[in-house]
Every structure is written in C-alpha cells, then in structure tokens.
N, C-alpha and C positions, 0 to 999 in steps of 0.2 A: 775287541772289535778288530775285524780283518779288513785290510785295505788292498785293493787290486794294484799291482805294480806293473807287471808286463807279462806277455806271453811270447815265447819264441819257439821256432821250429827248426829242426836240422835233420839231415838225412840225405838219401839219394834213391837211385833206382833199385837198390838191393833192399834187404830186410834189416831193420834195426829194432832193438828192444831195450828200453831203459828200465831197470828194476831196482835201482838204488839212487839216493840223492842225499846231499848234506849241505849245510850252510855254515860258513866260518864266521868269525867275529866281525868281519867287515861287511858281511852280507853277500859275499861271493857264493855262487851256487855251483856245486859239483854234481854231475850226473854220470852214472856208470851203468853199463849194460854190455850187450854184445851185438855184433853186426856181421853182415855177410855182403861181400862185394865192395863197391866204392861209395863212401858217404861223405857229404860235406858237413863238417861240424861247426862252421861259422854261420850263425843265424842271420848275419848282416849281409851287406852287399858284396863283400869279399868272399873268397872261397878258401876253405882249408880241408882238402880231401885226405882221407885215410882209406887204405885198401886192406881188406881182410882176406886171408888165405881161405879159411873156412870157419866161420863163426868165431871170430876173435873177440876178446874182451876189450872195452874201451873205457876211458874216463875223459870228461871234458870240464872246463871251468869257464863260467861267465862271471863278469863282475856284478856289482849290486844293481847296475842299470841294465843288465842283460847283454852287455857287449862281450864278444869273444875274447878270451885270454889265451887259452891253449887247449889242446886235445892230444891224447896219446892212445895208440893201439898197444895194449898191454901184452897179451899173449893169447894163445888159444885157451878159452875158458868160458864159463857161464855161471849163473847163480851168484851174482856179485853183491858184496856189501861194502860200504864205504863209511869212514868216520874221519873227522878232522879233530886234531888235538889242539890244546890251548896255544901252541906255537904256530899253528897253521899248517902243520905237516899232515899229509894225506895218507891214510891207512886203508888198504884194500885186501879183501879176501875173495877168492873165487875157486870154483870147482873145475878140475880137469883130470881125466884118466884115473878116477877113483880116489883122488886126493884133494885136500883143501890147501890152497896155496896162499901166501901172504906177500905183499909188496908195500914199500913205504916211499913216499915222495918227500924229500927234505926241502922245505920251502925256502930255507936260507941259502943252501948250496945249489938249489934247483937241480937236484939229481935224484934218480930212482935207485933204490937198493936192488940187489939181485933178488929174485923170488926165492922164498923159503917154503919148505914143506912143513906145515904145522903139525904133522904126524897124525892128523885126523883122517880116517877113511871116509870119503865123501861120495855117496852114490845117490840115495833117494832125496835129492834136494827139495822136492815138493813136500816132504815130510819133516826133514831137518834142514830148513833153509839156512845157509851160512849167515853169520852175523859177526860183527867186530865192534868192540868198544875199547876206549882208551882210559887207563888209570892216570892218577895225578903225576906219575913219573914218566908218562908218555909211552908206557908199554902196552901192547895190544893183548886183549883177551878175546877169544873166538869160540864159536860153537858151530857144530855141523853134525854129520852122522849119516846113517844108512837107513833110517826109517823107524818103524815102531820099536821102542825100547832101546835104541842105540844112539841116543843123542850124546855126543862127546864134547867136552870142554877142554880148552888148552890156553895157556898164557905164556908169554915170553918173559923169562926171569932175568934177562940181561945177557945171558950166554946160551940158553937153550930153551926149547919148548917143553913145557911140563903139561902132561895130558891126564885128564880124569875121564875114564870110560863109563858109558852107560849112565850118565847122571840125569838124563831126561828122556822122555818117551817120544813125543812127536809134536809138530806144530809149535816149535820153540821160539822164544824171543829172549834176547840177552840185554841186560842193562847194568850200569855201574853208577854208584853215587859218589859224592864228594869225599867220603871216607874210604873209598875203594872197596866197598862191599859190593860183591857181584850178585846179581839176581837173575834167575832163569824162570820164565813162565813156560809151562808145557801143558799138554792135554793128555789125560790118561785114556787107556782103552784103545781099541782098534776101530770102534764104531761108536760115535757119541763120546761119552766120557766127560769128566769134569776138569776144569782148569786147576793147576796146582802151581805153587810158588816155592822155590828153594833159594837159599842164599849162602854165600861164602864170605865170611868176614875177612878183611885184609890180613894176610899172613896165615890164615887158617889152611889146613890141609884138605878139608872136605866140606861138602855142602850140608846144610841142615834144612829140614822142612819147616816152613813158616806155618803157624797155626791158622786155621780157617777163621777169618774175622766174624763170620756169621755165627759159627758155633760159640766163639768166645763171647759174643754179645747175647747169647741165648736165643738166637733166631734158628728157625728150622733149616 
C-alpha cells in the first residue's frame, strides 16, 4: 500500500533536469541532476540559489517531511546516478568529457571527496546509463560505457579502481545484494533483442551468465 506524503518543487528561470534520486534510512530524499543558470533549491519559503556555469551537476537533500537540508553544485557533468550507503554517505557518478567520474559525501564529517576518474570511458549515456551501487564495506561499484557492446564495470578496491571492459551490451542496470554479489541486466542486439542477466560473486574476478529461468522451467 502506497501513501502520499508530499510534493515539492524547486528551480528557477533556467533549465533543470533531475534524473536520479535515493532515500536514506531516515527517509531523507536526495535528488541529483543537472541545471543551467540560477536555480532555487529550497522548496520552502526561503531561498537557496545555486548558479551553473553551463549545465553543471547538482545534488540536493530534503528531510522526510520535504524540508530543505542542503544542496550542492558538483561540477560540470550529466547522466548522474546516486546511492546512499548504510552510514548515510552519498555516492555520485556522472559523465563529463568522455569519462565517468565519482564523488562521495561523508555524512559524519560533512565533507566531499575530490572527484575521481573511475577509468570508464563514458560517451553514449543513453545506451549505457551510468549507475552506482554500494557493497557491505561501503565501496562503490559502477557501470557506464559507450553504447552497443561496450558496457564497462568498475569497482573501488580500497586503493584503486578495477575495471572490467565490455561486460554488457546496452540499456544496462546495476544491482548488488547483501552478499555483495553484483548483477547487471542488459539488452542484446542493436534493434530489439532479449534481456540478459550476469552476476559476479563477491571476490570473483569475472561475471558469469545466469541461466534463463524460462528455459530452466521448460517454458518456450
């Protein structure tokens, strides 16, 4: 059963687009996207303006009642994904200049990390939309790429980004379970095509193909 809680609006005379959101354990809502010009990110009676140079990425936080907490202009970038870990830290990935970048907000220290190059070449975001998930150790796993046949995966091992190239085709989605098994759904072919699922067990060096449940159950 779904209950309506609130609806809030924010923005300005320029253009804004939100393309990622996440909710933490306390019910706070994080929205991320990109904007151009000056935008007011406080949906209440007060004003909190941020100004973009040209299509900069942003993230904002509202509490569980929809009240403004904070907002930040990140950097020039688009095609943003956001995830919140069990400690309330915010993890972001976004595309800029042919690369996939990563930043983290430390909720305890209230500080942002310097942006990091995930080593993934990011161009055709409409085919390999960036995504980020967090494992039980608080380390990010990301996916991106350049379009058909070039979906790349990378994760932070504590000291460096480790990348696996061409693990997925297009229209990808990334997930991780409580055992730190990583799953990627993608679509085969360049026109039409079937959905496929691959997984990588925690500590494994490569992905394996998950069997088709229909075939396993004797269905056509």
